[in-house]
Kinemage of the C-alpha trace (Angstrom):
@kinemage 1
@onewidth
@group {chain A} dominant
@subgroup {mainchain}
@vectorlist {calphas} color= white
{ca met a 1} P 174.823 104.265 42.885
{ca asp a 2} L 176.837 104.882 46.702
{ca asn a 3} L 174.724 108.317 47.257
{ca val a 4} L 171.410 106.985 46.607
{ca ser a 5} L 171.892 103.982 48.624
{ca gly a 6} L 172.989 106.416 51.831
{ca asp a 7} L 169.530 108.287 50.594
{ca leu a 8} L 167.723 104.698 50.938
{ca arg a 9} L 169.348 104.355 54.161
{ca his a 10} L 168.889 107.397 55.451
{ca glu a 11} L 164.652 107.425 55.081
{ca arg a 12} L 164.509 104.600 55.841
{ca ser a 13} L 166.493 104.844 59.080
{ca arg a 14} L 163.991 108.079 59.599
{ca ser a 15} L 161.193 106.171 58.566
{ca ser a 16} L 161.973 103.084 61.113
{ca his a 17} L 162.646 105.985 63.582
{ca gly a 18} L 159.261 108.409 62.825
{ca met a 19} L 158.246 104.184 63.756
{ca lys a 20} L 158.975 104.146 66.946
{ca ile a 21} L 158.332 107.377 67.862
{ca ser a 22} L 154.027 106.757 66.858
{ca gly a 23} L 154.434 103.778 68.156
{ca ser a 24} L 155.648 105.069 71.428
{ca ser a 25} L 152.864 107.938 71.030
{ca phe a 26} L 150.544 105.577 70.563
{ca glu a 27} L 151.198 103.157 74.072
{ca lys a 28} L 151.711 106.592 75.613
{ca his a 29} L 148.350 107.404 75.058
{ca ser a 30} L 147.057 104.175 75.463
{ca thr a 31} L 148.173 104.208 78.919
{ca glu a 32} L 146.796 107.223 79.846
{ca asp a 33} L 143.071 105.865 78.374
{ca leu a 34} L 143.706 103.266 80.308
{ca leu a 35} L 144.253 104.701 83.498
{ca ser a 36} L 141.497 107.515 82.809
{ca ser a 37} L 138.880 104.432 82.489
{ca thr a 38} L 140.583 102.442 85.306
{ca ser a 39} L 140.326 106.082 87.951
{ca leu a 40} L 136.807 106.384 86.668
{ca asp a 41} L 135.570 102.737 87.023
{ca asp a 42} L 136.926 102.996 91.176
{ca glu a 43} L 135.275 106.597 91.336
{ca glu a 44} L 132.127 105.017 89.630
{ca asn a 45} L 133.017 101.892 91.564
{ca arg a 46} L 132.723 103.991 95.540
{ca ser a 47} L 129.622 106.077 94.623
{ca val a 48} L 127.024 103.974 93.502
{ca ser a 49} L 129.083 102.489 97.490
{ca glu a 50} L 128.646 105.057 99.449
{ca ala a 51} L 125.265 105.935 97.853
{ca gly a 52} L 122.965 105.992 100.874
{ca asp a 53} L 125.461 105.771 103.835
{ca ile a 54} L 128.968 106.922 104.698
{ca gly a 55} L 128.837 106.041 108.744
{ca asp a 56} L 131.163 108.306 110.555
{ca arg a 57} L 133.773 109.092 107.700
{ca ala a 58} L 131.080 111.973 106.644
{ca leu a 59} L 131.533 114.151 110.108
{ca his a 60} L 133.767 116.944 109.448
{ca ser a 61} L 136.469 115.526 112.242
{ca thr a 62} L 137.063 112.306 109.699
{ca arg a 63} L 136.361 113.652 106.216
{ca phe a 64} L 139.104 115.250 104.900
{ca ser a 65} L 141.647 112.297 106.389
{ca asn a 66} L 140.169 109.645 103.819
{ca cys a 67} L 140.019 109.193 100.585
{ca gly a 68} L 136.931 109.126 98.394
{ca ser a 69} L 134.777 111.125 100.376
{ca ser a 70} L 135.494 114.110 98.989
{ca his a 71} L 137.351 115.263 95.863
{ca ser a 72} L 138.677 118.821 95.081
{ca phe a 73} L 139.135 120.677 91.534
{ca val a 74} L 141.082 124.194 91.344
{ca his a 75} L 139.392 126.667 90.427
{ca glu a 76} L 140.630 129.659 88.096
{ca asp a 77} L 140.979 131.712 91.097
{ca gly a 78} L 144.166 129.260 92.461
{ca his a 79} L 141.260 128.851 95.234
{ca val a 80} L 140.064 124.902 96.365
{ca leu a 81} L 137.257 124.128 95.533
{ca ile a 82} L 136.257 121.000 97.781
{ca val a 83} L 132.828 118.641 96.527
{ca glu a 84} L 131.547 116.532 98.908
{ca asp a 85} L 130.529 112.356 96.994
{ca glu a 86} L 127.035 113.120 98.127
{ca ala a 87} L 126.786 116.754 96.805
{ca leu a 88} L 127.013 115.315 93.398
{ca gln a 89} L 125.231 112.044 93.292
{ca ala a 90} L 122.094 114.097 95.319
{ca asn a 91} L 122.766 116.817 92.281
{ca asn a 92} L 123.088 113.690 89.627
{ca ser a 93} L 126.286 115.037 88.491
{ca trp a 94} L 128.319 111.311 88.051
{ca ser a 95} L 125.659 110.383 85.727
{ca arg a 96} L 126.082 106.526 83.925
{ca glu a 97} L 126.617 108.636 80.673
{ca gln a 98} L 129.600 110.597 82.147
{ca phe a 99} L 130.951 106.695 83.545
{ca ser a 100} L 130.539 105.216 80.112
{ca ser a 101} L 132.707 107.693 78.536
{ca arg a 102} L 135.639 106.321 78.258
{ca val a 103} L 138.469 108.388 75.533
{ca gly a 104} L 140.943 110.325 76.226
{ca pro a 105} L 143.127 110.901 79.766
{ca ala a 106} L 141.690 111.551 82.751
{ca val a 107} L 141.417 115.440 83.229
{ca ser a 108} L 139.985 117.175 86.240
{ca pro a 109} L 136.960 119.243 84.985
{ca leu a 110} L 137.417 122.718 86.019
{ca ala a 111} L 135.212 124.058 88.778
{ca ser a 112} L 132.776 126.013 86.827
{ca glu a 113} L 131.738 122.397 84.748
{ca ile a 114} L 130.809 121.327 87.644
{ca thr a 115} L 128.886 124.198 89.996
{ca ser a 116} L 127.612 125.398 86.887
{ca ser a 117} L 125.085 122.550 88.022
{ca phe a 118} L 124.916 122.835 91.789
{ca pro a 119} L 122.081 124.950 93.005
{ca pro a 120} L 123.412 128.058 94.810
{ca asn a 121} L 123.732 125.962 98.094
{ca thr a 122} L 125.674 123.031 97.445
{ca val a 123} L 127.818 125.577 95.773
{ca asp a 124} L 127.671 127.721 98.932
{ca leu a 125} L 128.091 124.022 101.076
{ca ala a 126} L 131.957 122.642 99.332
{ca ile a 127} L 133.090 126.950 99.605
{ca asp a 128} L 132.772 127.185 103.418
{ca lys a 129} L 133.895 123.790 105.106
{ca asn a 130} L 136.975 125.551 106.468
{ca gln a 131} L 135.074 128.063 107.757
{ca asp a 132} L 132.814 125.025 109.248
{ca val a 133} L 135.442 123.247 110.841
{ca glu a 134} L 136.204 126.409 111.965
{ca asn a 135} L 133.370 127.921 113.761
{ca gly a 136} L 131.609 123.793 114.344
{ca leu a 137} L 131.989 121.968 117.165
{ca pro a 138} L 135.298 120.095 118.434
{ca pro a 139} L 135.553 116.317 116.576
{ca thr a 140} L 134.161 114.747 120.175
{ca leu a 141} L 131.103 116.673 120.665
{ca asp a 142} L 130.592 116.487 117.422
{ca tyr a 143} L 130.552 112.754 117.225
{ca val a 144} L 128.399 113.195 120.189
{ca ser a 145} L 125.744 115.808 118.439
{ca cys a 146} L 125.500 113.108 115.789
{ca leu a 147} L 125.004 110.040 117.915
{ca leu a 148} L 122.164 112.138 119.249
{ca his a 149} L 120.483 113.103 116.459
{ca leu a 150} L 121.035 109.074 115.267
{ca ser a 151} L 119.587 108.299 118.764
{ca val a 152} L 115.992 110.261 118.803
{ca cys a 153} L 116.128 110.184 115.072
{ca gly a 154} L 115.956 106.825 115.218
{ca ile a 155} L 113.329 105.901 117.838
{ca phe a 156} L 110.397 108.334 115.884
{ca gly a 157} L 111.404 105.864 113.402
{ca val a 158} L 110.615 103.080 115.028
{ca ile a 159} L 107.169 104.643 116.935
{ca thr a 160} L 105.932 105.563 113.387
{ca arg a 161} L 106.244 101.843 111.850
{ca tyr a 162} L 105.166 101.023 114.589
{ca leu a 163} L 101.526 103.056 113.731
{ca leu a 164} L 101.968 101.962 110.214
{ca gln a 165} L 101.972 98.498 111.501
{ca lys a 166} L 98.815 99.051 112.853
{ca leu a 167} L 97.195 101.442 110.506
{ca tyr a 168} L 97.545 99.012 107.213
{ca gly a 169} L 97.194 95.466 109.301
{ca pro a 170} L 94.588 93.760 110.179
{ca glu a 171} L 93.573 95.982 112.841
{ca val a 172} L 92.089 98.487 110.884
{ca ala a 173} L 92.786 98.791 107.145
{ca gly a 174} L 93.297 94.830 106.865
{ca val a 175} L 95.538 95.834 103.396
{ca thr a 176} L 98.849 93.687 105.753
{ca asn a 177} L 98.530 89.697 107.152
{ca ile a 178} L 101.163 88.049 108.797
{ca gly a 179} L 100.125 85.695 106.538
{ca ser a 180} L 100.474 87.214 103.140
{ca val a 181} L 103.145 88.176 100.857
{ca leu a 182} L 101.703 91.869 101.714
{ca tyr a 183} L 103.762 91.724 105.222
{ca leu a 184} L 103.412 93.806 108.379
{ca asp a 185} L 106.121 96.047 107.594
{ca leu a 186} L 105.724 96.889 103.790
{ca pro a 187} L 104.086 100.010 104.180
{ca ser a 188} L 107.362 101.477 106.072
{ca asn a 189} L 109.662 100.439 104.004
{ca met a 190} L 107.578 101.805 101.172
{ca val a 191} L 107.152 105.227 102.971
{ca gly a 192} L 110.596 104.660 104.192
{ca ser a 193} L 111.795 104.345 100.279
{ca phe a 194} L 109.983 106.781 98.614
{ca leu a 195} L 111.445 109.710 101.454
{ca met a 196} L 114.639 108.181 100.923
{ca gly a 197} L 113.962 109.895 96.989
{ca trp a 198} L 113.363 113.274 98.467
{ca trp a 199} L 115.995 113.818 102.085
{ca gly a 200} L 118.692 111.055 100.636
{ca val a 201} L 119.038 111.426 97.443
{ca val a 202} L 117.588 114.450 95.739
{ca leu a 203} L 117.513 116.677 98.330
{ca lys a 204} L 120.291 115.724 101.075
{ca ala a 205} L 122.319 118.760 99.900
{ca asp a 206} L 120.255 121.055 100.065
{ca ile a 207} L 119.631 119.118 103.619
{ca ser a 208} L 123.640 119.491 104.588
{ca thr a 209} L 123.552 122.388 103.978
{ca ile a 210} L 121.784 123.720 107.246
{ca ser a 211} L 123.136 120.826 109.294
{ca glu a 212} L 125.024 117.740 108.015
{ca his a 213} L 123.505 115.628 111.421
{ca leu a 214} L 120.144 116.852 110.239
{ca ala a 215} L 120.597 115.080 107.273
{ca ile a 216} L 122.752 112.588 109.416
{ca gly a 217} L 119.765 112.082 111.418
{ca leu a 218} L 116.623 111.956 109.115
{ca thr a 219} L 118.032 108.917 106.244
{ca thr a 220} L 120.365 107.224 108.842
{ca gly a 221} L 118.705 107.580 111.339
{ca tyr a 222} L 114.581 107.812 111.002
{ca leu a 223} L 114.114 106.289 107.196
{ca gly a 224} L 116.708 103.508 108.504
{ca ser a 225} L 114.677 102.860 112.013
{ca leu a 226} L 111.439 103.407 110.054
{ca thr a 227} L 112.374 100.429 106.868
{ca thr a 228} L 113.572 97.447 108.033
{ca phe a 229} L 115.204 94.108 106.412
{ca ser a 230} L 115.682 91.747 109.011
{ca gly a 231} L 111.541 92.298 109.590
{ca trp a 232} L 110.908 91.680 106.159
{ca asn a 233} L 113.245 88.492 106.010
{ca gln a 234} L 111.338 86.929 109.040
{ca lys a 235} L 108.233 87.393 107.434
{ca met a 236} L 109.093 85.784 104.638
{ca leu a 237} L 110.858 82.583 106.997
{ca asp a 238} L 107.530 82.784 108.659
{ca leu a 239} L 105.810 82.146 106.040
{ca ser a 240} L 108.148 78.802 105.144
{ca val a 241} L 109.108 77.608 108.699
{ca asn a 242} L 104.507 76.966 107.425
{ca gly a 243} L 104.704 75.431 104.506
{ca gln a 244} L 104.193 78.784 102.000
{ca trp a 245} L 107.452 78.871 100.016
{ca val a 246} L 105.698 80.563 97.308
{ca tyr a 247} L 104.640 83.420 99.389
{ca ala a 248} L 107.774 83.564 100.233
{ca ser a 249} L 108.942 83.280 96.887
{ca leu a 250} L 106.902 86.064 96.162
{ca gly a 251} L 107.314 88.162 98.996
{ca phe a 252} L 110.555 89.074 98.774
{ca cys a 253} L 109.715 89.246 95.070
{ca phe a 254} L 106.883 91.281 95.039
{ca gly a 255} L 108.822 93.475 98.123
{ca leu a 256} L 111.486 94.333 96.455
{ca phe a 257} L 109.814 95.651 93.292
{ca leu a 258} L 107.294 97.656 95.387
{ca val a 259} L 109.810 99.522 97.571
{ca ala a 260} L 112.764 99.970 94.288
{ca gly a 261} L 109.309 101.554 92.552
{ca ser a 262} L 108.787 103.554 96.132
{ca ile a 263} L 112.619 105.065 95.708
{ca leu a 264} L 111.980 106.054 91.984
{ca phe a 265} L 108.151 107.502 92.130
{ca gly a 266} L 110.712 109.634 94.919
{ca val a 267} L 113.526 110.315 93.408
{ca ala a 268} L 110.984 111.908 90.450
{ca thr a 269} L 108.717 113.679 92.862
{ca ala a 270} L 111.418 115.096 94.300
{ca lys a 271} L 112.656 116.670 91.397
{ca gly a 272} L 110.006 118.312 90.834
{ca phe a 273} L 109.831 120.013 94.524
{ca lys a 274} L 112.862 121.138 93.715
{ca gly a 275} L 112.497 122.195 90.219
{ca leu a 276} L 108.792 123.987 92.017
{ca leu a 277} L 111.277 125.949 93.775
{ca val a 278} L 113.301 127.142 91.661
{ca glu a 279} L 110.723 128.812 89.243
{ca leu a 280} L 109.464 130.299 92.373
{ca asn a 281} L 113.156 131.934 93.259
{ca thr a 282} L 112.688 130.318 96.536
{ca arg a 283} L 114.851 131.541 99.260
{ca ser a 284} L 118.065 129.926 100.227
{ca thr a 285} L 118.106 127.905 103.030
{ca asn a 286} L 121.673 129.149 104.253
{ca gln a 287} L 120.232 131.752 106.909
{ca trp a 288} L 118.622 128.144 108.854
{ca arg a 289} L 122.402 126.324 108.742
{ca val a 290} L 123.383 125.124 111.933
{ca lys a 291} L 127.693 126.513 111.985
{ca ser a 292} L 128.104 128.228 114.987
{ca tyr a 293} L 130.065 126.710 117.958
{ca lys a 294} L 126.591 128.718 120.165
{ca ser a 295} L 124.037 126.740 117.272
{ca his a 296} L 125.344 123.564 117.736
{ca leu a 297} L 125.639 123.501 121.417
{ca thr a 298} L 121.561 124.656 122.057
{ca val a 299} L 121.309 121.722 119.473
{ca met a 300} L 122.461 119.595 121.293
{ca ile a 301} L 120.967 120.136 124.684
{ca ala a 302} L 117.612 120.843 123.222
{ca leu a 303} L 118.061 116.731 121.382
{ca leu a 304} L 119.582 115.927 125.213
{ca leu a 305} L 116.296 116.521 126.982
{ca val a 306} L 113.871 115.601 124.151
{ca leu a 307} L 116.543 111.856 124.425
{ca gly a 308} L 115.985 112.012 128.195
{ca val a 309} L 111.656 112.335 127.555
{ca leu a 310} L 112.028 109.549 125.203
{ca leu a 311} L 113.808 106.784 127.393
{ca val a 312} L 112.685 108.047 130.415
{ca ala a 313} L 108.920 107.923 129.366
{ca ser a 314} L 109.631 104.288 127.510
{ca gly a 315} L 110.860 103.032 130.334
{ca leu a 316} L 108.085 103.757 133.154
{ca leu a 317} L 105.427 102.564 130.057
{ca asp a 318} L 107.410 99.944 129.363
{ca ala a 319} L 106.822 98.658 133.650
{ca lys a 320} L 103.346 99.955 133.376
{ca glu a 321} L 102.365 96.901 130.565
{ca phe a 322} L 105.099 94.826 130.802
{ca arg a 323} L 102.771 92.171 132.839
{ca asn a 324} L 100.323 92.510 130.686
{ca gly a 325} L 102.687 91.221 127.517
{ca gly a 326} L 101.155 92.781 124.101
{ca ser a 327} L 102.352 94.821 121.408
{ca glu a 328} L 102.580 98.406 123.329
{ca ala a 329} L 105.204 96.611 125.819
{ca gln a 330} L 106.743 95.177 122.970
{ca leu a 331} L 107.301 99.191 121.671
{ca trp a 332} L 108.819 100.993 124.446
{ca leu a 333} L 111.179 98.315 125.064
{ca ala a 334} L 112.252 98.966 121.229
{ca cys a 335} L 112.312 102.672 121.638
{ca phe a 336} L 113.974 102.160 124.781
{ca leu a 337} L 116.505 99.447 122.146
{ca ala a 338} L 117.145 101.326 118.995
{ca pro a 339} L 119.553 103.934 119.548
{ca ile a 340} L 121.811 100.811 120.029
{ca gly a 341} L 120.545 99.483 116.258
{ca val a 342} L 121.632 102.835 114.691
{ca trp a 343} L 125.096 103.071 116.601
{ca ile a 344} L 125.801 99.912 115.557
{ca arg a 345} L 124.711 99.976 112.023
{ca trp a 346} L 125.783 103.133 111.468
{ca thr a 347} L 129.324 102.139 112.634
{ca leu a 348} L 129.676 99.547 110.065
{ca ala a 349} L 128.470 102.034 107.381
{ca arg a 350} L 132.220 103.397 107.673
{ca leu a 351} L 133.255 99.776 105.285
{ca asn a 352} L 131.121 101.184 102.589
{ca gly a 353} L 133.055 102.074 99.136
{ca arg a 354} L 135.620 100.259 101.328
{ca gly a 355} L 136.444 97.258 99.550
{ca ile a 356} L 138.015 94.303 100.696
{ca gly a 357} L 141.742 94.237 101.096
{ca lys a 358} L 145.027 97.380 100.348
{ca ser a 359} L 144.112 97.157 96.676
{ca gly a 360} L 140.333 97.565 97.732
{ca gln a 361} L 138.861 95.025 95.594
{ca phe a 362} L 134.882 95.169 95.072
{ca asn a 363} L 134.765 98.024 95.542
{ca trp a 364} L 131.247 98.515 94.606
{ca val a 365} L 129.010 96.630 97.362
{ca pro a 366} L 128.463 98.064 100.405
{ca phe a 367} L 129.765 96.113 102.250
{ca gly a 368} L 128.936 97.598 105.880
{ca thr a 369} L 125.154 97.822 104.763
{ca leu a 370} L 125.387 94.150 103.742
{ca ala a 371} L 126.717 93.020 107.174
{ca ala a 372} L 124.533 95.229 109.054
{ca asn a 373} L 121.074 94.152 107.003
{ca ile a 374} L 122.821 89.866 107.028
{ca gly a 375} L 123.857 89.996 110.858
{ca ala a 376} L 120.594 91.875 112.222
{ca ala a 377} L 118.172 89.272 110.285
{ca ser a 378} L 120.323 85.740 111.243
{ca met a 379} L 120.483 87.392 115.151
{ca met a 380} L 116.004 87.932 114.025
{ca ala a 381} L 115.763 84.056 113.510
{ca ala a 382} L 117.595 83.619 116.328
{ca leu a 383} L 115.426 84.627 118.974
{ca ala a 384} L 112.348 83.535 116.935
{ca thr a 385} L 113.967 80.180 117.928
{ca val a 386} L 114.584 80.908 121.074
{ca lys a 387} L 110.689 82.192 121.418
{ca lys a 388} L 109.540 79.414 120.270
{ca ala a 389} L 111.489 77.274 122.950
{ca val a 390} L 110.923 78.970 125.978
{ca asn a 391} L 107.216 79.950 124.452
{ca thr a 392} L 106.376 82.159 127.900
{ca lys a 393} L 104.624 85.584 128.038
{ca asn a 394} L 107.791 87.285 129.483
{ca cys a 395} L 110.112 85.651 127.089
{ca asp a 396} L 108.200 86.659 124.189
{ca thr a 397} L 107.674 90.555 125.336
{ca val a 398} L 111.550 90.759 125.494
{ca ala a 399} L 112.467 88.865 122.454
{ca ser a 400} L 109.831 90.246 120.425
{ca gly a 401} L 110.967 94.151 121.679
{ca ile a 402} L 114.842 93.383 120.587
{ca gln a 403} L 113.487 92.313 117.375
{ca phe a 404} L 111.648 95.763 116.698
{ca gly a 405} L 113.675 97.953 117.925
{ca leu a 406} L 117.578 96.707 118.155
{ca leu a 407} L 117.427 94.440 115.480
{ca gly a 408} L 114.939 96.401 113.453
{ca cys a 409} L 117.033 99.755 113.904
{ca met a 410} L 119.997 97.267 113.079
{ca ser a 411} L 118.787 96.507 109.550
{ca thr a 412} L 117.004 99.208 107.116
{ca val a 413} L 115.651 99.469 103.538
{ca ser a 414} L 115.668 103.029 102.500
{ca thr a 415} L 119.785 102.960 102.869
{ca phe a 416} L 119.580 99.561 100.906
{ca met a 417} L 117.492 101.055 98.170
{ca ala a 418} L 119.333 103.995 97.565
{ca glu a 419} L 122.929 101.875 96.561
{ca phe a 420} L 119.955 99.739 94.799
{ca his a 421} L 118.653 102.508 92.861
{ca ala a 422} L 122.573 103.657 92.870
{ca met a 423} L 123.362 101.146 91.405
{ca ser a 424} L 120.800 100.589 88.673
{ca gln a 425} L 121.692 104.278 87.318
{ca ser a 426} L 125.220 103.333 86.905
{ca ser a 427} L 126.594 101.805 83.820
{ca arg a 428} L 126.261 98.743 85.659
{ca pro a 429} L 123.132 97.874 86.281
{ca trp a 430} L 123.454 94.423 86.906
{ca arg a 431} L 124.627 95.405 89.587
{ca ala a 432} L 121.738 96.453 91.763
{ca phe a 433} L 120.145 93.112 91.802
{ca ala a 434} L 123.163 90.765 92.089
{ca tyr a 435} L 123.475 93.067 95.146
{ca ala a 436} L 120.097 92.536 96.141
{ca ala a 437} L 120.502 89.314 95.670
{ca ile a 438} L 124.083 88.574 97.865
{ca thr a 439} L 121.684 90.002 100.441
{ca ile a 440} L 118.262 88.510 100.480
{ca val a 441} L 119.621 84.932 99.680
{ca pro a 442} L 122.485 84.563 102.603
{ca ser a 443} L 119.866 86.300 105.071
{ca phe a 444} L 117.788 83.684 103.649
{ca cys a 445} L 119.696 80.628 104.175
{ca val a 446} L 120.730 81.346 107.386
{ca gly a 447} L 117.005 82.114 108.542
{ca ile a 448} L 116.465 78.567 107.593
{ca leu a 449} L 119.511 77.092 109.165
{ca ile a 450} L 118.401 78.486 112.574
{ca tyr a 451} L 115.426 79.008 112.557
{ca cys a 452} L 112.786 76.499 110.168
{ca ile a 453} L 114.833 73.764 110.465
{ca pro a 454} L 114.618 73.730 114.633
{ca val a 455} L 111.427 73.375 113.694
{ca trp a 456} L 110.804 71.880 112.283
{ca thr a 457} L 112.679 69.494 114.033
{ca lys a 458} L 111.972 70.285 117.542
{ca pro a 459} L 108.460 69.384 119.000
{ca tyr a 460} L 107.534 73.621 119.698
{ca asn a 461} L 104.249 74.773 119.878
């Protein structure tokens, strides 16, 4: 009897011990799954927030010192492969299905699994990072070179926006109008968003194989200046101040629908074009890469000369046309001020993906782009009030030039749409519309306070 009782106590002890081990193992796996889920969520949050621009964090001098700007995976032979966030996004490796997966612990994928989905140019870019740093520019010149790319591309973006306004405006095609839902900057916003689908989403990694500064110049500089959120917001305020609230509401909704559709169409056509190039077995772009110190210096000198010509020409033409006023005088002043607006927006873009506080709360919100758009829209509304209050030809020329150039380039729709597109393709697509709301609503409300209410309450003409 004692032996039986002892055996029962022994079995109970073994069973209890087994349950403790099983429970401990279950808790361990649950903790790993939770950490994996949190890590994937954080990666996705930063990915969508940095889809459009990350400012000077993209430069060689600062890229490897900032979390979230690159990811390392150990190759089978022991070497470390560094793959940039932009490359991952451009090749759709961080898809909704990947981030929706929440099973199993967080295990870094093999480098072969990652590189197999990349085109050869992207893999070459990742492998040759250290060579680029050694053969490229020192940090100071690297920064100056990027500023030159942004300046030249920004001025060309302003000129293109002006030409599209004239082409589709009431003077030529008559598609857009000041008092219409189809506002004057709509064509440039649509064209810029379409091209962002090409240069900023699908082909950005391929362009970066040629020159990373060129990729920044085309997306942040040219497309960011070709499109303007502050101009869009101001046109809706102009409708509201005249009591056309329905037109203003439709202008935002219809405008958002068109630019969102434009980037989708751009992404689809760019993927088709890229697939065609693969089918045709086109040659690699590595032969065109700007990677040596001499080649970088040559490009810098060329850009410096182009920038000098553009600024001198803008200054002379503005001095000639200033007395007459009008859109041409405003354009040349805008070209002179455009680089400053691009630099401000590019500097603010380093806040994208950082979140709030040390813990990085709400890091899915691109706070840099958000601050640039709301700030530029608010200052544009303030200048519109100044024009109403002063009501002179010279004031109108200067204020309009600042609005079109400095503030038009400080705000952007192309980057805004790249981030909107990334959020809509993530595991939480509702964030895209939340981001649009927290951009549009505050900008419009501040504009009403700064511009509409003074016009309604003061005897302005």
